[in-house]
C-alpha positions in Angstrom: 53.7 134.8 -87.1 52.2 136.8 -89.9 48.5 137.7 -89.9 47.8 137.6 -93.6 45.6 140.4 -95.0 42.7 139.2 -97.1 42.8 140.6 -100.6 39.6 141.2 -102.6 39.2 138.2 -104.9 37.6 140.1 -107.8 39.9 140.9 -110.7 39.4 144.5 -111.9 38.6 144.9 -115.6 39.4 148.6 -116.0 41.8 151.1 -114.5 38.9 153.6 -114.3 37.9 152.7 -110.8 40.9 151.0 -109.4 41.3 151.2 -105.6 44.8 152.6 -105.1 44.6 152.7 -101.3 47.2 150.5 -99.7 45.8 147.2 -98.3 47.0 147.0 -94.7 50.4 147.9 -93.6 53.0 149.7 -95.8 56.5 148.3 -95.4 59.0 151.2 -95.5 61.6 151.4 -98.2 65.2 150.6 -97.4 67.4 153.7 -97.1 70.2 152.0 -99.0 69.4 149.2 -101.5 73.0 148.1 -101.5 72.5 146.8 -98.0 70.5 143.9 -99.5 71.5 140.7 -101.3 69.0 139.8 -103.9 68.0 136.5 -105.3 66.3 136.2 -108.7 63.5 133.7 -109.0 61.5 132.4 -112.0 58.3 131.4 -110.3 57.6 128.5 -112.7 61.0 126.9 -112.1 61.8 127.4 -108.4 59.5 125.6 -106.1 56.1 124.0 -106.0 56.2 123.5 -102.2 56.1 119.7 -102.4 59.8 119.0 -102.2 59.3 116.9 -99.0 57.6 114.3 -101.3 60.8 114.0 -103.4 64.4 112.9 -102.7 67.2 115.4 -102.5 69.7 115.4 -105.4 73.0 113.9 -104.4 75.8 116.0 -106.0 78.2 113.1 -105.4 76.0 110.8 -107.5 74.7 113.0 -110.3 73.5 110.0 -112.4 71.0 108.8 -109.8 68.0 110.7 -111.1 69.1 111.3 -114.7 66.2 111.4 -117.2 65.7 108.4 -119.5 63.7 110.4 -122.1 65.8 113.3 -123.4 63.0 114.4 -125.9 60.4 114.7 -123.1 62.9 116.6 -120.9 63.7 119.1 -123.7 60.0 119.6 -124.5 59.2 120.2 -120.9 61.7 123.1 -120.8 59.6 125.0 -123.3 56.5 125.1 -121.1 55.1 125.5 -117.7 56.5 123.0 -115.2 54.7 123.7 -112.0 56.5 126.2 -109.8 54.2 128.5 -107.7 54.2 131.6 -105.4 53.3 129.4 -102.5 56.3 127.3 -103.3 58.6 130.4 -103.1 57.0 131.3 -99.8 57.8 127.8 -98.5 61.5 128.4 -99.2 62.1 131.7 -97.3 64.0 129.8 -94.5 66.3 128.3 -97.1 66.9 131.7 -98.7 67.4 133.5 -95.4 69.8 130.9 -94.3 72.0 131.8 -97.2 72.0 135.5 -96.3 69.4 136.5 -98.9 67.4 139.6 -97.8 65.9 140.7 -101.1 63.8 138.8 -103.7 63.5 139.6 -107.4 60.5 137.8 -108.7 60.2 137.4 -112.5 56.7 138.2 -113.7 53.8 136.2 -112.3 51.1 138.2 -114.1 48.4 136.5 -116.2 49.7 134.9 -119.4 47.7 133.4 -122.3 46.1 130.1 -121.6 46.8 128.9 -125.1 50.5 129.7 -125.1 53.4 128.4 -123.0 55.0 131.7 -121.9 56.2 130.3 -118.6 58.7 133.1 -118.3 56.0 135.6 -117.6 56.9 138.3 -120.0 53.9 137.9 -122.4 51.1 139.4 -120.3 47.5 138.9 -121.2 45.9 140.6 -118.2 47.9 143.3 -116.4 45.5 143.2 -113.4 45.6 139.5 -112.5 48.0 136.8 -111.5 48.4 133.7 -113.6 46.5 130.8 -112.0 49.4 128.5 -112.8 51.5 130.5 -110.3 48.7 131.1 -107.8 46.6 134.1 -106.9 46.9 137.7 -105.9 46.4 136.6 -102.3 49.4 134.2 -102.7 51.6 137.0 -103.9 50.5 139.3 -101.0 51.1 136.4 -98.5 54.6 135.8 -99.8 55.5 139.5 -99.6 54.1 139.8 -96.1 56.1 136.8 -94.9 59.2 138.2 -96.5 58.7 141.6 -94.8 58.3 139.9 -91.5 61.8 138.6 -92.0 63.2 142.0 -93.0 63.4 140.9 -96.6 62.3 143.2 -99.5 60.6 142.1 -102.7 61.1 143.6 -106.2 58.6 142.6 -108.9 59.6 142.2 -112.5 57.2 144.4 -114.6 56.6 144.8 -118.4 55.5 148.3 -119.4 56.1 148.5 -123.2 54.6 145.4 -124.7 51.8 142.8 -124.1 51.7 139.1 -125.0 50.7 137.8 -128.4 47.1 139.0 -127.8 46.0 139.9 -131.3 46.8 139.2 -135.0 47.9 141.3 -137.9 45.6 141.7 -140.8 45.9 140.2 -144.3 47.1 143.4 -146.1 50.6 142.1 -146.8 50.5 138.3 -147.1 46.8 137.8 -147.7 46.3 135.9 -144.5 46.0 136.8 -140.8 49.4 136.7 -139.2 50.9 136.4 -135.7 53.7 138.7 -136.8 55.0 140.7 -139.7 58.4 142.3 -140.3 58.9 145.8 -139.1 58.0 148.8 -141.2 58.3 152.5 -140.1 54.9 153.6 -141.5 52.0 153.2 -142.0 50.7 150.9 -139.2 49.7 147.4 -140.3 46.0 146.5 -140.3 44.4 144.7 -137.4 43.4 141.1 -137.9 41.4 140.3 -134.8 41.9 139.5 -131.1 43.3 136.2 -130.0 40.7 134.1 -128.4 41.2 131.7 -125.5 41.8 128.9 -128.0 44.3 130.9 -130.1 41.9 131.7 -132.9 41.1 135.2 -134.3 38.0 136.8 -133.0 36.7 140.3 -133.9 35.4 140.9 -130.4 36.5 140.2 -126.9 33.9 138.0 -125.1 35.7 136.6 -122.0 38.6 137.5 -119.7 40.6 134.9 -121.6 40.2 136.7 -125.0 42.4 139.6 -126.2 44.1 141.8 -123.6 43.0 143.3 -120.3 42.3 145.8 -118.8 39.7 147.3 -121.1 41.9 150.4 -121.8 44.3 148.0 -123.7 41.5 147.0 -126.1 41.9 150.1 -128.3 43.9 149.9 -131.5 45.5 153.2 -130.6 47.1 151.4 -127.7 49.5 149.6 -130.1 52.2 150.7 -132.6 51.3 147.9 -135.1 54.6 148.3 -136.9 55.6 144.6 -136.9 58.6 142.8 -135.3 62.0 144.3 -134.8 64.5 143.3 -137.5 67.3 145.8 -136.9 68.2 145.7 -133.1 70.7 148.5 -133.2 70.8 152.2 -134.2 73.6 154.8 -134.8 71.9 157.0 -132.1 71.2 154.7 -129.1 68.9 157.4 -127.6 66.7 157.9 -130.7 63.1 157.5 -129.6 62.1 156.5 -133.2 64.7 153.7 -133.5 63.2 150.5 -134.8 64.1 148.6 -131.6 61.9 151.1 -129.7 58.9 151.1 -132.1 58.7 147.4 -133.2 57.2 144.3 -131.5 59.5 142.2 -129.5 59.2 139.1 -131.7 55.5 138.4 -131.5 55.0 140.4 -128.3 52.9 143.4 -129.3 54.4 146.8 -128.7 52.4 149.3 -126.8 52.2 152.9 -127.9 53.6 154.8 -124.9 52.9 158.1 -126.7 49.2 157.4 -126.5 48.4 159.2 -123.2 45.5 156.9 -122.2 47.6 153.8 -122.8 50.6 155.0 -120.7 48.2 156.2 -118.0 46.6 152.8 -117.9 49.9 151.0 -117.5 51.0 153.4 -114.8 47.7 152.8 -112.9 48.0 149.0 -113.3 51.4 149.0 -111.5 50.3 151.5 -108.9 47.5 149.0 -108.2 50.1 146.2 -107.6 52.0 148.3 -105.2 48.8 149.0 -103.2 47.6 145.4 -103.3 50.9 143.5 -102.7 53.0 146.1 -100.7 56.0 145.3 -103.0 59.2 147.4 -102.6 60.4 148.0 -106.1 60.1 147.2 -109.8 62.6 145.7 -112.3 61.5 147.2 -115.6 61.9 144.7 -118.4 63.5 145.7 -121.7 64.0 149.3 -120.6 66.4 149.7 -123.6 63.3 149.4 -125.8 61.4 152.1 -124.1 62.1 155.7 -125.2 63.6 157.6 -122.3 60.8 160.2 -122.0 58.2 157.4 -121.7 60.3 155.5 -119.1 60.7 158.8 -117.3 57.0 159.4 -117.1 56.3 155.9 -115.9 59.1 156.0 -113.2 58.2 159.5 -112.0 54.5 158.6 -111.5 55.4 155.3 -109.8 58.0 156.8 -107.6 55.8 159.7 -106.4 52.8 157.4 -105.8 55.0 155.1 -103.7 56.3 158.1 -101.7 52.7 159.2 -101.1 51.9 156.0 -99.3 55.1 155.8 -97.3 57.6 154.0 -99.5 60.1 156.8 -99.8 62.8 155.0 -101.8 60.9 152.7 -104.2 63.4 150.9 -106.4 63.1 151.3 -110.2 65.8 149.2 -111.8 66.0 148.9 -115.6 67.2 146.2 -118.0 69.6 148.0 -120.3 72.4 146.4 -122.3 74.2 149.5 -123.4 76.4 151.6 -121.1 75.8 154.9 -122.8 72.1 154.3 -122.6 72.4 153.4 -118.9 74.2 156.6 -118.1 71.5 158.7 -119.9 68.5 156.8 -118.3 70.0 157.2 -114.8 70.6 161.0 -115.4 73.2 160.8 -112.6 73.8 164.6 -112.8 70.2 165.6 -113.2 67.2 165.9 -110.9 64.3 163.4 -110.1 62.5 165.0 -113.1 65.3 164.0 -115.5 65.7 160.4 -114.1 64.1 157.5 -115.9 65.6 154.8 -113.5 67.1 154.7 -110.0 69.5 151.8 -110.9 70.3 149.5 -113.9 71.2 145.9 -114.2 74.9 145.7 -114.9 74.5 143.2 -117.7 76.3 144.7 -120.7 79.7 143.0 -120.5 80.4 143.0 -116.8 79.1 139.4 -116.2 81.7 138.1 -118.7 84.5 140.1 -117.1 83.5 139.0 -113.7 83.3 135.3 -114.8 86.8 135.6 -116.4 88.3 137.2 -113.3 86.9 134.4 -111.1 87.9 131.6 -113.4 91.4 132.9 -114.1 90.7 133.1 -117.8 90.9 136.9 -118.1 93.0 139.6 -116.5 91.2 140.5 -113.2 91.7 144.2 -113.9 89.4 143.9 -116.9 86.7 143.7 -114.2 88.2 145.5 -111.2 89.4 148.4 -113.3 86.0 150.0 -112.9 86.8 150.6 -109.3 88.9 153.7 -109.7 88.3 157.1 -108.3 89.7 159.2 -111.1 86.5 160.0 -113.0 82.9 161.0 -112.4 81.3 157.7 -113.6 83.7 155.4 -111.7 83.0 157.4 -108.5 79.3 156.7 -109.0 80.1 153.0 -109.5 82.1 153.1 -106.2 79.0 154.3 -104.4 77.3 151.0 -105.2 73.9 152.7 -105.5 73.2 152.7 -109.2 74.0 149.2 -110.5 72.7 145.7 -109.7 75.7 143.3 -109.9 74.9 140.2 -111.9 76.9 137.4 -113.5 74.2 134.8 -114.3 70.5 135.5 -115.0 67.5 134.2 -117.0 68.6 135.8 -120.3 72.4 136.1 -120.2 72.0 138.6 -123.0 75.7 139.4 -122.9 76.6 135.8 -124.0 76.0 134.5 -127.5 76.1 131.0 -126.1 73.7 130.5 -123.3 75.2 128.8 -120.3 75.7 129.3 -116.5 79.0 130.1 -114.9 79.4 126.6 -113.6 78.9 124.9 -117.0 81.6 122.5 -118.1 83.7 122.9 -114.9 85.0 119.5 -113.9 87.8 120.8 -111.7 88.0 119.4 -108.1 87.3 122.8 -106.6 84.4 123.8 -108.9 82.0 124.3 -106.0 84.4 126.7 -104.4 84.8 128.6 -107.7 81.0 128.9 -108.0 80.8 130.3 -104.5 83.7 132.7 -105.0 82.3 134.4 -108.1 79.4 135.3 -105.8 82.1 136.2 -103.2 83.3 138.9 -105.6 79.8 140.2 -106.0 79.3 140.4 -102.2 82.6 142.2 -101.5 82.7 144.8 -104.3 80.4 147.9 -104.7 76.9 147.4 -106.1 73.6 145.8 -105.3 74.4 142.0 -105.6 71.9 139.7 -107.1 72.3 135.9 -107.2 70.4 133.8 -109.8 68.5 130.9 -108.4 70.4 127.6 -108.4 73.8 129.3 -108.3 74.2 128.1 -104.7 73.7 124.5 -105.9 76.3 125.0 -108.7 73.7 124.6 -111.5 75.5 124.1 -114.8 72.7 124.7 -117.3 74.0 125.1 -120.9 72.5 125.1 -124.4 75.0 122.4 -125.1 72.3 120.1 -123.6 70.4 120.7 -126.8 70.2 117.5 -128.9 70.0 118.4 -132.5 69.0 114.9 -133.5 65.8 115.6 -131.5 65.3 119.3 -132.5 67.2 120.2 -135.6 67.1 124.0 -135.1 68.6 126.2 -132.4 65.4 127.3 -130.7 64.4 128.2 -127.1 68.0 128.0 -126.0 67.1 130.1 -122.9 65.3 127.1 -121.5 68.6 125.4 -120.6 69.5 128.1 -118.1 66.0 128.0 -116.6 66.1 124.6 -114.9 63.6 123.3 -112.4 64.9 123.4 -108.9 62.0 121.6 -107.2 62.0 118.2 -109.0 59.8 119.0 -112.0 59.9 117.6 -115.5 62.8 119.9 -116.5 65.2 119.3 -113.6 68.7 120.7 -113.4 71.6 118.4 -114.5 69.1 116.6 -116.9 67.1 115.1 -114.0 63.5 114.6 -113.0 61.9 113.9 -109.7 64.5 115.2 -107.3 64.9 118.6 -105.7 68.0 120.8 -105.1 67.3 122.6 -101.8 70.4 121.5 -100.1 71.7 123.9 -97.3 74.7 121.6 -96.9 76.0 122.0 -100.4 79.6 123.3 -100.5 78.6 126.3 -102.6 75.7 127.2 -100.5 77.7 127.0 -97.3 80.5 129.3 -98.6 78.0 131.9 -100.0 76.2 131.9 -96.7 79.5 132.4 -94.8 80.5 135.4 -96.9 77.0 136.8 -96.9 77.0 136.7 -93.1 80.0 138.9 -93.0 78.5 141.4 -95.5 75.2 141.5 -93.7 76.8 142.1 -90.3 75.7 145.1 -88.3 79.3 145.9 -87.4 82.4 147.6 -88.8 83.1 144.6 -91.1 79.6 144.5 -92.6 79.4 148.2 -93.0 82.8 148.3 -94.7 81.9 145.5 -97.1 78.7 147.3 -98.0 79.9 150.9 -98.1 83.7 151.0 -98.3 85.7 152.2 -101.2 87.1 149.4 -103.3 90.8 149.3 -104.1 92.5 146.5 -106.2 95.8 145.6 -104.5 99.2 145.1 -106.0 100.9 141.7 -105.3 104.3 140.2 -105.6 105.4 136.6 -106.0 108.7 134.9 -106.6 110.6 138.1 -105.8 109.1 140.1 -108.6 108.2 143.8 -108.0 104.7 144.6 -106.7 102.2 145.0 -109.5 98.7 144.1 -110.6 98.7 140.3 -111.2 97.5 138.7 -114.4 95.1 135.9 -114.9 95.5 132.7 -112.9 97.3 134.2 -110.0 96.3 135.4 -106.5 94.3 138.6 -106.8 93.6 140.9 -103.9 91.2 143.8 -103.2 90.2 145.9 -100.2 87.2 147.8 -99.0 88.1 150.8 -96.9 85.7 152.8 -94.7 87.2 155.4 -92.5 89.5 153.5 -90.2 88.5 150.0 -91.3 89.9 147.9 -94.0 88.6 144.4 -95.1 90.9 142.5 -97.4 89.8 139.8 -99.9 92.3 137.5 -101.7 91.2 135.0 -104.4 93.2 132.3 -106.1 91.9 132.7 -109.6 93.6 129.5 -110.6 91.1 126.6 -110.3 93.6 123.8 -110.6 96.9 124.9 -108.9 97.8 126.5 -105.5 99.2 130.0 -105.6 101.1 132.2 -103.2 101.9 135.9 -103.1 102.4 139.0 -101.0 99.4 141.2 -101.1 99.5 145.0 -100.3 97.4 146.3 -97.5 96.8 149.9 -96.2 99.9 150.7 -94.2 98.1 153.5 -92.2 95.4 151.1 -91.1 97.6 148.0 -90.7 101.2 148.8 -90.0 103.8 146.1 -90.1 103.7 144.0 -87.0 99.9 144.2 -86.6 97.6 141.4 -87.5 94.5 140.8 -89.6 91.9 138.4 -88.3 90.9 135.6 -90.8 87.1 136.1 -91.2 86.6 133.5 -93.9 88.6 130.7 -95.5 87.4 128.5 -98.3 89.1 125.4 -96.8 87.3 125.6 -93.4 85.2 122.7 -92.4 81.5 122.8 -92.8 81.1 123.5 -89.0 83.7 126.4 -89.3 81.8 127.8 -92.2 78.7 127.9 -90.1 80.4 129.2 -87.0 83.5 131.2 -88.0 86.6 130.6 -85.8 88.0 133.8 -84.1 91.5 132.6 -83.3 93.1 132.7 -86.7 95.2 135.7 -87.8 97.8 136.8 -90.4 100.7 139.1 -89.5 101.4 142.2 -91.5 104.9 142.5 -92.8 107.0 145.3 -94.3 108.5 145.3 -97.8 112.3 146.0 -97.9 112.0 147.6 -101.3 109.5 150.4 -100.7 108.4 150.0 -97.1 104.8 149.1 -98.0 102.7 146.8 -95.7 101.7 143.4 -97.0 100.5 140.0 -96.0 101.8 136.7 -97.2 99.3 134.1 -98.3 99.3 130.7 -99.9 95.9 129.5 -101.2 94.6 126.2 -102.6 93.1 126.1 -106.1 90.0 128.4 -106.3 90.6 129.3 -102.6 89.5 132.6 -101.1 90.3 134.3 -97.8 88.7 137.4 -96.2 90.6 139.3 -93.4 89.8 142.3 -91.3 
């Protein structure tokens, strides 16, 4: 049982005298981040710890807890609904049972009391936790409990903007404004700090006014150029691009080239490492941070973490441009050149992965990245520099906001939801599962009722459903929770994760092996890469071990094919043990049978080794 370390309750008001000594133990960094399976959590939407007081949603009777007031449900999605850090801590058993050994927590730092920024990205106080989520002690207790289970915790941090903590002056419109359109120069005038009630005030009187710490109360700390209008630039690395100098909507852009401001932000987050013992940071909106500023932040954070015993602190950035990702990673440079240690793979990969799993796109559109014929693809093969994602809280690669499971009414939809995760878990990368995926959440902006709200606004809310039974419940419900470890999707993800996490040749091969898409043959046609809607196979090979995955990408019809395997490792006449089958019983999924095998055969045309399989719709099998 954890002995929780008491954390000083006083909130610092300045970085000048921050205590950066670690509080208690220092949990060591993982040597390889790809050995972990992450789970992304929005603190407000995940758990309040009171699920025992509510019934469990029955996926066979989805209408049972359907809301009666659509307007109230939609309005609830725009504000805080009640999830807490203590709630997350209460669900570690549930997460560990699914094979999760890494948490990505969206920001829980102090937000404005007068605004409903439940997502956590509009920080008012960089040295405090929002009381709606809990306390600094709650965050430390959660991380201590996670560490006791061998789990790591990455905090989502914002380093380039604050919340809507001040107003623009009347020099353009004649009135004080929340926001103005971007202009390159000169800076706009200052119209006053935002008070605790949302009104302009010339001075900061309380911890609820303006922005904290004190070092962020200088006008030089902000660019004051107005909100971004042009989100692109011919040169994606230009530090003076509008999308790197302007406000993110009404979130005020910090001036990273002001040394005192950047130093203050760096010290704030060093403080959070010292206080919480977290293991890494996910840097929000890294695309909008000039590389040299991101570089300075990351270097100082990484070296501080090393100084206290965290030798491999994760610094993963949110970048939606492949060229930018390549430059920020500085794969061929030194630690002094590097702005990030990994990036979220969110440009177009989530769409390609979803298309491959659904059978709506050629699987090689996604699997084509796993080649070994160029420098970049070889880095992708290492699995060290990209976090593999297909759903998240933004889904920035999709113009229409919806989860993978949305609008899927096929009989095997729960298998399909599990097996898109199965691809994540059996291909190179650092896999991250978005909360609710294991319960086949199907949030979509198509839930928006334009007769209630006539404009498309806040569409992100529909992919940020309550999991605990709050007022914005998934599947348009209220009052029921979704923590069901017997759900068909949960059981199948857990079974595949158990293989990946294994401390044996199978687990190590799934985490570290080279990935090879495999040619298939069906109906007597020559071996070739199959198209959409057919059986698709891929292998992970590590030294003398091969693990073979085969997925039926057709969600409504069975499919059969011969799938190529490595002849030198599995010669004709040998057998491959079945490690996972989608159509196993619940008991078999929990305790895998060991007596099922498939014989390797020899092709008469070219002598290759292959296995012959027939899979049900959306079926998947893993052999090794």
